[in-house]
C-alpha positions, 0 to 999 in steps of 0.5 A: 318868442320861440321862433325869434330865438331860433332866428337869432341862433341861425344868424349867430351860427352863420356869423361863427361859420363866416368868422371861421372861414375868414380865419382859415383863409388868413391862415392859408394866406400866411402859409402861402406867402411866408413859408418856407422862409419863416417859422410862422407855423412852427411858432403857431403850432409849436406846442404839438412838436417836440423840439427838445434835444435830445428827443426820442429815436425814430426808426421809420424808413421815411419821415413827413417833415413839413408836408415833405416826405424825406427818405432817411436812406436806410438802405444799408447795414453797418456790420451791426445786429439789432436785438429784439428790443431795438438795442444796437449791438456791435458785431465787429469782434473786438473793435472796441478793445483792439483799436488801431495802433494809432489809437494807442498813440492817441490814448492821451487825447482826453487829457489833452482835450481837457487841458485845452478847454481850460486854456485861453479861447484863442488856443482852444480846439474849436471856437464858436463863430464870433465874427461878422462875415464879409459877404463878398459879392458874386461874380459880376457876370453872374450878378448881371445875369440874375438882374436881367433874368437870364437863364443861368442853366443855359447861360453863356458858355465858353467853348473850348477844346476838350481836355487832352491826354497829357504825357509826362514829357509834355508837362514836366518842364512847365510845372515842376523842376524834377530831380535828376532822373534818367530816360523819358517817361511813357506816354501810357503812364499819365492818366487823361483828364476826365471829360466835361460833364456834358460830354456825350461819351466817356473816353477810354483810359490810357490803360485797359481796364479789367472790368466794366461797370453796368449800372443805371443812374437810379442805382447810383442815386439810391446806392442799391445795386451795382452789377459788375462784369469781369472780362476774365469770367463773363459768367461772374455777375454779382449785385450788392444786396438791398442792405448795401453791406457787401461784406461776407461772413467768411474771412480771407484765408491766411497763408501761414508758415510753419511755426508762425503765430496763428492769426486771430479768427473772425477779426473782420470779414472780406467783401463779397463784391470788390469795386475797383478804382476804375469802376469807382471812376465810372460811378462818379461820372454816372452820379454827377451826370444824374443829380439826385437831390430833392429840388426845392419847390421854388427858384431862389437866388441861391438855386440860380447861383448853383445852377450857374456854377454847374454850367460854368464848371461843366463848360470850363475853358481848357487849360494845361497848367496854371499856378503850379497846378500839375495836370496829371494830378487831377481828373480835369484841371480846367474843371477843378480850377474853375470850380475852385474860382467859383467857390472862392467868389460865391460860396457861403456857408451857414453854421448852425449854432445849436448844439453844446460843447464838447460834442458840437463846435469843438474838436481835437487838433492832434492824433488820428482824428484831427482832420475833423477838429481842424475843419471845425476850428478853421471854418468857424474862425473863417469870415470869407465863407461863413455867413450869418444869413441862412438865406444866402447860404449854399451849404449848411454845416452841422458842426459836430465831432465824431470823436468827441461824441464817442469820448462823451457818450460811449459806454466803455465795453458796452459794445453798443453805440445806439445812444450815439446814433440816437443823439445825432438823430435827435439833433437832426429832428431838432434842427428840422423842427426849429429851422425850415432849411433842412426840410427844403431839400431833405438835407441835401445842402447840409454837410458834416465832417467826421473822422471816427471809424463809427461816423458812418453808423452815427450819421445814418437815418435822415443824415444819409441825405446830407453830404457826409465827409468821412474818413471811413469811406467804404463803398460797401457800407453806404458811402455814396460816390458823387455825394459823400466826400472821402475825408483825408485822415491826418495823423497830427503830432503837434497842434502848434506845428502840424507840419513838423517832420514833413518831407523825405529823402529823394528817390536816390536815397530810398533803398527800402522797396516797401515799408509797413509797420502796425498792429495786426488789426483786421484780416489783411495785415496778417496776410501781409505779414505772413507773406512778406515779413521775412523778405529782405527787400521789404520791411514788413513789421508788426508793432514797432517799439515805441520811440520818442517822437516816433522817429524810427517809424518816420525814418522808415517812411522817409527811406522807403520807395513805397509805403504800404497802406493796408486797411485795419478794422475799417478800410481807412488808414492814416498811413495814406496821408502819412505816406504823402507827408513823408513823400513816399509813394502810397500803396493802397491795399484796401478793397472798396476804399474810396481815396480822399478827395476822390472827385478831384484827384487822379489817384492812379497817377501817384499812388498804387492800388493792389487788390487784397487778393493780390498780396501774394504777388505784391512784390512782383507788382512793385518791381514791375514799376520802372525807375522812370515811372517811380521817379515820376510818381515820387514827383507827383507825390511831392506836388500833390502834398500841398493839398494834404497840409493843415495851416493855422492860417489857411492858405490857397489849395491847402487841406481846409480849402480842398475839403470845403471844395469837394463839399461844394463840388458835389453839392453843385453836381448833385443839385436839381434845378427847380 
């Protein structure tokens, strides 16, 4: 009897083992065939994940997400100190108390925002996506190629001559009827367009560069070390520290006249390493030539479309002029036009519905942070680019407002934004746990648009893998050229009429050489005021008396040849776009600031860049620009203005489309093929 019982137990054990083996095989089969397109395992093992929002704060440098290790890119610091208890404390002087003068003009934002929330939904700052998208078919040639299984990476290429150097004389008559000007323009003034990405070499600039950039592709990808070699000092070799923070503890010495007011000390630190615009150009070419996003583990139709777009843009047919686009304004007009066409015909964006108002799906349409609010509203209202099917999406949008995040969660006078950073990290954790799309590329095909000064800190951690459109585009504190997008900071006075007061005087009626007015934030503005505050040809002021409608300030911009855009606490300033808005040639004095829409626009053709150390020579620099050259630059400012305007109903090539295009463009050139 004992023997029979033992045999029965052995039989049952074998049955149990067989059942377990079959169950395991079934699970593995489901995993193989279903993931990553469904959430089978999320539902099966959801009990083991904390998907609540907000969740705890992770401080690890990399995280394992669904069997894929995603580095959070914590390779830089942002002028913060982390206390022993893990609390992040601001180390930026009186940043909270001493806001930019635009912040003072923006002080009624909370009241405006509150009143708008109570208004009709059609007039709200941001609305939820509530319309079915019209999924336009992709280009017919691409559709046929995909159906036939052709290799889109090496697909048909339109062979054309490389972009040529353009002179002002060659293009003025074709693109624009300029105001009366004397003399012809210099050949050396127009900057050549950039070469196609498959070009074996980079052509020289029309002007000689004062420095050369030595770097490899991996350094661009990891944003770790940049070696700068300067001709004037061959022994000068600096490298960005592993943290990525290039700002020193020393402040730039201020030249002060006898009896003048002593400037505040320790307002902001000057960078140890300065990356010039020419060197940024090289970084962009290197970055786009060496994509560093995570390749998905499979070849999807979306991935094939992105590869097709990359090939088409890199082999764009040569063109000199089209639809009023002035070639000298762009790095490469042919590539821009082809990329824009492909965006219009192909691009689909999926907007995550997670996240509650006011931080998500809403934005402020007035003040200096209006760019993020307008973009949120216009994209969520859009039916051309937005899709409800994430499987068709080339980009995934994280619809948060950095300004409303600050207004909602920041504790006044706490000098700590750790709770803001934690909130955003928890949001990404929730998205990654609930959906499979972030995990496929570690967020490389996700993007955000944020204009507050604190956005670089709020979007650290895993968000560093995404495409970040930031107003505070500081290459010294983690902004990655070729991946991130420099977001134009627009000061919108009226949400009902964002184009109010647009335009300015012609060159013949601009009698002021240069103009600046503003609070003495940061370390640059006191230097500017102390050197040039009493010069009769330049109107350099501190804060101007407030007049209704800010008419005094606006009239000065409309009557000046050059408008000084000097950094405050951070590298960005609304004055850059203001100058263009009022048709004044911008003079950017902000080391390591990446100009807006940098991947597309040739800023050196319509703006002047002055290094902070060259402020004592500012007047000579401006006077060295001939009248002919200035007239051409003024004309170009008027031509590029269309790219910096908001419209209640978006129009072609306006700011909404240009921001979206820059995100699309970087997405295409950062993508790896499977």
